[in-house]
C-alpha positions in Angstrom: 0.0 -0.1 -0.1 2.7 2.5 -0.8 1.2 4.0 -3.9 -1.8 6.6 -3.7 -4.0 4.0 -6.1 -3.9 1.1 -3.4 -4.7 3.5 -0.5 -8.1 4.0 0.9 -9.6 7.5 0.4 -8.6 8.4 4.0 -5.1 7.5 3.2 -4.9 9.8 0.3 -6.2 12.5 2.4 -3.4 11.9 4.9 -0.9 12.1 2.1 -2.3 15.5 1.2 -2.6 16.8 4.9 1.1 16.0 5.5 2.1 17.6 2.1 0.3 20.6 3.1 2.2 20.7 6.3 5.6 20.6 4.4 6.3 16.9 5.2 8.0 15.4 2.1 9.9 12.2 3.1 8.2 9.7 5.5 8.1 6.1 5.8 5.1 4.1 4.1 4.1 3.0 7.6 3.4 6.2 8.7 0.5 6.4 6.4 -0.7 3.0 7.9 -0.1 4.4 11.3 -2.0 7.5 10.9 -5.0 5.8 9.5 -4.9 3.1 12.4 -4.9 6.0 14.8 -7.8 7.7 12.8 -9.9 4.8 12.7 -9.4 3.7 16.2 -10.2 7.5 17.6 -13.3 7.6 15.7 -14.7 4.4 16.7 -13.9 4.9 20.3 -15.4 8.4 20.1 -18.4 7.0 18.5 -18.7 4.3 20.8 -18.3 7.0 23.9 -21.3 9.0 22.2 -23.6 5.9 21.6 -23.0 5.1 25.4 -24.0 8.8 26.6 -26.8 8.7 24.3 -28.1 5.3 26.0 -27.9 7.1 29.4 -29.5 10.3 28.5 -33.1 11.3 29.2 -34.5 11.4 26.1 -37.6 9.6 24.6 -35.0 7.0 22.6 -31.5 6.8 22.7 -30.6 8.2 19.4 -26.9 9.7 19.0 -27.1 13.3 18.0 -24.4 15.9 17.6 -24.0 17.0 21.6 -23.3 13.5 22.4 -20.5 13.3 19.7 -19.4 16.7 20.8 -19.2 15.5 24.8 -17.6 12.2 23.7 -14.9 14.0 21.7 -14.1 16.2 24.5 -13.9 13.4 27.0 -11.8 11.5 24.5 -9.4 14.3 24.0 -9.2 15.2 27.7 -7.6 11.7 28.4 -5.9 11.2 25.1 -4.1 14.6 24.5 -2.1 16.5 26.7 -2.0 20.1 26.4 1.3 22.2 26.5 2.0 24.3 29.7 1.0 27.9 29.3 3.9 30.5 28.4 3.6 32.0 31.7 4.3 28.4 33.3 7.2 28.1 30.9 8.8 31.6 31.7 8.2 30.5 35.3 10.3 27.3 34.8 13.1 29.0 32.9 13.5 32.0 35.1 14.2 29.1 37.7 16.6 27.2 35.8 18.2 30.2 34.5 18.8 31.7 38.0 21.2 29.0 38.8 25.0 29.9 38.2 26.9 28.1 35.7 30.1 26.5 37.1 33.3 28.3 36.7 35.3 27.7 33.8 39.0 27.1 34.6 41.6 28.7 32.2 43.8 26.2 30.4 44.8 25.1 27.1 43.3 22.6 24.8 39.6 21.5 24.6 37.4 22.7 27.5 35.5 19.3 28.5 33.1 19.0 31.1 34.2 16.9 34.2 35.0 13.3 33.5 31.8 11.7 34.8 29.8 13.6 32.2 31.9 13.4 29.7 31.3 11.0 26.8 34.8 10.5 25.6 35.7 8.5 28.7 36.4 5.0 27.5 33.6 2.8 28.5 34.9 -0.3 29.9 35.8 -1.4 33.4 38.7 -3.5 34.6 38.1 -6.4 36.6 41.1 -7.6 38.6 39.5 -10.7 39.8 40.1 -12.3 36.3 42.9 -14.8 36.2 46.2 -13.6 34.3 47.4 -15.5 31.6 50.2 -17.9 32.4 53.7 -17.7 30.8 53.2 -21.4 29.8 50.2 -20.2 27.9 52.0 -17.4 26.2 55.1 -19.5 25.2 53.3 -22.7 24.4 50.5 -21.3 22.6 52.5 -19.2 20.3 55.5 -21.4 19.3 53.2 -24.0 17.5 51.3 -21.3 15.8 54.7 -19.9 14.1 55.7 -23.2 13.3 52.3 -23.7 11.6 52.5 -20.3 9.8 56.0 -21.3 8.8 55.5 -24.6 7.6 52.3 -23.8 5.6 52.6 -22.0 2.0 49.9 -19.3 2.1 50.8 -18.4 -1.5 50.1 -21.8 -2.9 46.5 -22.4 -4.7 44.9 -25.5 -3.6 44.5 -28.1 -6.1 41.1 -29.8 -6.8 
């Protein structure tokens, strides 16, 4: 389902929506994910509207526009989160910016963060409990290997 001919009409609308927002490069699965979200969200809202209509005090439980609006508001309240207001963001920024930066020590070369925060440190740990390699293993293991390498002709082509 990568070409517009293979997509349902809603998929073509999602592609045009992405293009109108300036999105030109995306994986084909993005369309499928957005379609899935759209169908699931719509079905959830309509089921909630149906449940609200059943509990309303009317002559017959028929889903009307106010039921759908209420269901959509309820679904968006627990599905989506609103960003904090500009005033709250400014207060948080003022608190963080009130903290003084650490002093920079004058020295030559690169100015890197402390070693614990620096990502350039080697990422291995030495475990002194591991046994060391014995002298016999170093001498005995390397000598036969050298003899085999000397006796074999590495440049020869094997015959079949």
